[in-house]
C-alpha positions in Angstrom: 59.9 32.6 -39.4 56.4 34.1 -39.5 56.4 37.4 -41.0 59.1 36.7 -43.8 59.1 34.0 -46.2 62.4 32.4 -47.3 63.0 30.5 -50.9 66.2 29.3 -52.2 67.1 28.0 -55.6 69.8 28.3 -58.2 71.8 30.2 -55.8 69.2 32.8 -55.1 67.6 33.4 -51.9 64.3 35.0 -52.1 63.1 36.9 -49.2 59.6 38.0 -48.9 58.2 40.5 -46.3 54.9 38.8 -45.2 52.4 41.3 -43.5 50.2 42.0 -46.8 47.3 42.8 -44.4 49.3 45.9 -43.6 51.1 46.3 -46.5 54.0 44.8 -45.1 54.6 47.7 -42.7 57.4 47.0 -40.0 57.0 45.7 -36.6 59.6 44.6 -34.2 59.1 40.9 -35.2 59.4 41.4 -38.8 62.6 43.4 -38.6 64.0 40.7 -36.4 63.1 38.1 -38.8 64.5 40.1 -41.8 67.7 40.6 -40.1 68.1 36.9 -39.4 67.2 36.0 -42.8 69.9 38.4 -44.3 72.5 36.9 -41.7 71.3 33.4 -43.0 72.1 34.6 -46.5 75.7 35.8 -45.4 76.7 32.8 -43.8 75.5 30.2 -46.7 78.1 30.3 -49.1 75.4 28.4 -51.4 73.6 31.6 -51.7 75.1 33.9 -54.4 72.4 36.3 -54.8 69.6 37.8 -52.7 65.9 39.0 -53.8 63.9 41.3 -51.5 60.3 41.8 -52.3 56.8 41.9 -50.5 53.8 40.0 -50.2 50.7 41.2 -51.6 50.1 44.5 -53.2 52.8 46.4 -51.4 56.4 46.3 -50.8 56.6 47.8 -47.7 54.4 50.7 -46.0 57.2 51.6 -43.5 56.6 51.6 -39.6 53.4 49.9 -38.6 52.0 53.1 -36.6 49.8 51.2 -34.5 52.9 49.4 -33.1 54.3 52.8 -31.7 53.0 53.3 -28.1 51.5 56.4 -27.4 53.1 58.9 -24.9 51.2 58.7 -21.4 51.9 60.7 -18.3 53.9 63.4 -20.0 56.6 60.7 -20.7 58.0 60.8 -24.6 58.8 57.6 -26.6 62.5 57.1 -27.5 62.1 56.3 -31.2 65.8 56.6 -31.8 66.2 53.5 -29.5 63.6 51.9 -32.4 65.4 53.0 -35.1 68.8 51.8 -33.7 67.4 48.3 -32.7 64.9 47.6 -35.7 66.0 49.5 -38.7 69.8 49.9 -38.6 70.8 46.3 -38.3 68.9 45.6 -41.4 70.4 48.3 -43.5 73.9 47.4 -42.2 73.2 43.8 -43.1 72.3 44.4 -46.5 75.3 46.7 -47.3 77.6 44.5 -45.5 76.4 41.5 -47.5 78.8 40.5 -50.0 76.5 39.2 -52.7 74.1 41.1 -55.3 70.8 42.1 -53.2 67.8 42.7 -55.9 64.9 44.6 -54.6 61.7 43.9 -56.3 59.2 46.7 -55.8 56.0 45.2 -56.3 53.9 48.1 -54.8 54.0 51.3 -52.5 57.4 51.8 -50.9 57.0 54.4 -48.0 59.0 55.9 -45.4 61.5 53.1 -44.1 60.1 50.9 -47.1 61.3 53.3 -49.4 64.9 53.7 -48.2 64.8 49.8 -47.6 64.9 49.5 -51.2 67.2 52.5 -51.8 69.8 50.3 -49.7 69.9 47.5 -52.2 72.3 47.1 -55.0 69.8 46.9 -57.8 66.0 48.1 -57.8 63.4 46.8 -59.9 59.9 48.1 -59.6 56.4 47.3 -61.0 55.0 49.9 -63.2 52.4 50.3 -60.7 54.9 50.7 -57.6 55.3 54.2 -56.1 57.8 55.9 -53.6 57.3 58.5 -50.9 59.4 59.7 -48.3 56.4 59.7 -45.9 58.2 60.9 -42.7 57.4 64.5 -42.9 53.6 63.8 -42.9 53.7 62.6 -39.1 56.7 65.0 -37.9 59.7 62.7 -38.5 63.2 62.6 -39.8 64.0 60.1 -42.7 65.7 57.0 -41.3 66.7 53.5 -42.7 69.6 55.3 -44.5 67.3 57.3 -46.6 69.1 60.9 -45.8 72.5 59.2 -46.8 71.6 57.0 -50.0 68.8 59.4 -51.5 70.9 62.5 -51.9 74.2 60.6 -53.5 71.1 58.9 -55.9 69.2 62.2 -57.0 71.0 65.1 -55.6 70.7 67.0 -52.6 68.0 69.5 -53.8 65.6 66.9 -55.1 66.5 64.7 -52.1 65.5 67.7 -50.0 62.2 68.4 -51.9 61.1 64.7 -51.8 61.9 64.5 -47.8 60.4 67.6 -46.9 57.3 67.7 -49.0 56.4 63.9 -48.8 55.5 63.7 -52.3 54.8 60.4 -53.9 56.3 59.7 -57.3 55.7 56.7 -59.7 57.7 54.0 -60.8 58.6 55.8 -64.0 59.8 59.1 -62.3 61.7 56.9 -59.9 63.5 55.5 -62.9 64.3 58.9 -64.4 66.1 60.3 -61.5 68.0 57.3 -60.8 66.4 55.6 -58.0 65.4 52.4 -60.0 67.3 50.4 -62.6 64.1 49.1 -64.5 60.4 49.4 -64.4 58.7 46.4 -65.3 55.1 45.2 -66.1 53.4 44.2 -63.1 52.9 40.7 -64.6 56.4 40.3 -65.5 58.2 41.8 -62.4 59.1 38.8 -60.5 60.1 36.8 -63.5 62.2 39.4 -64.6 63.7 39.8 -61.1 64.3 36.3 -60.7 66.2 36.1 -64.1 68.1 38.9 -63.2 69.2 37.4 -59.7 69.8 33.8 -61.3 72.4 35.6 -63.9 74.2 37.5 -61.1 74.3 33.9 -59.1 75.9 32.6 -61.9 78.6 35.4 -62.2 82.1 35.6 -60.2 80.2 36.6 -57.2 83.3 36.9 -55.2 84.2 39.6 -57.2 81.1 41.2 -57.3 81.1 41.3 -53.5 84.7 42.8 -53.6 83.0 45.6 -55.8 80.5 46.1 -53.5 82.8 46.5 -50.9 84.5 49.1 -52.8 81.3 51.0 -53.6 80.5 51.3 -49.8 83.9 52.8 -49.2 83.8 55.1 -52.0 80.8 56.9 -50.4 83.2 58.2 -47.9 87.0 57.7 -49.5 88.8 60.4 -50.8 90.2 59.4 -54.4 93.9 58.7 -52.8 92.2 56.2 -50.4 89.8 54.7 -52.8 92.9 54.1 -55.3 94.9 52.4 -52.9 91.7 50.4 -51.9 91.1 49.4 -55.5 94.5 48.0 -55.6 94.0 46.0 -52.6 90.7 44.5 -53.7 92.3 43.8 -57.1 95.0 41.7 -55.7 92.3 39.6 -53.7 90.2 39.2 -56.9 93.2 38.2 -58.9 93.7 35.5 -56.4 90.1 34.1 -56.9 89.5 30.6 -58.7 86.6 32.7 -60.7 89.7 34.8 -62.1 91.5 31.7 -63.0 88.1 30.2 -64.8 87.5 33.4 -66.4 91.1 33.7 -67.9 91.2 30.1 -68.9 87.5 30.5 -70.6 88.5 33.5 -72.6 91.6 31.8 -73.8 89.7 28.5 -74.4 86.8 30.5 -76.4 84.4 28.8 -73.8 81.5 29.9 -71.5 83.1 30.0 -67.8 81.8 28.3 -65.0 82.1 30.4 -61.9 81.8 29.1 -58.6 81.9 32.1 -56.6 85.2 31.3 -54.8 
């Protein structure tokens, strides 16, 4: 790992995009390393929450355009192949990771960087952060799940406007329209993020993972299918050790000790 930093403590894996000199913009190597870090989190049973953030003054400025080869000899480059190889695996890994993923947006989140944040479960943002769907400014289409998540978060008309105009919005405006769970003072963002992540890691994370599975399915299911899925997942949750511990703690009037099992 060179372009992604990993720290783990108290059940929380903190993943930091680490190309601060270019505002943590994506190149192929950073995308591969981020995907590998997420896979590591998925395979490590001691990891019960993940934090995703950026080094320096930005969260992620999207694709590093200097990494995109210029067309030559009349041949067009295949950006679709880039999306499939670079961004899609990362978004799928975040959504399939059955522990909470908290995004800590410490600065600008642009293009794929903005949509990377939207793919996470809970987003906290610095008061100085900003979000911009910058694709239209270079003649491209929003990717990294943006056309899927943003309309569902803010509504189709507002998502259309944000994507077609490329308007930059502040963290406060993002909070007002539902993109951000909480706006934090810049010097308190890291502490508030880690406090939340550690609280989530101490919760019954098997149940939280099943909740995430249900939420993922709700984006495409009809009501009958979702009701059936809820019953199936509730059966699974009722067989966990954390459910037994939660009920016992309630009856014994003590604080539960969850293990994520």
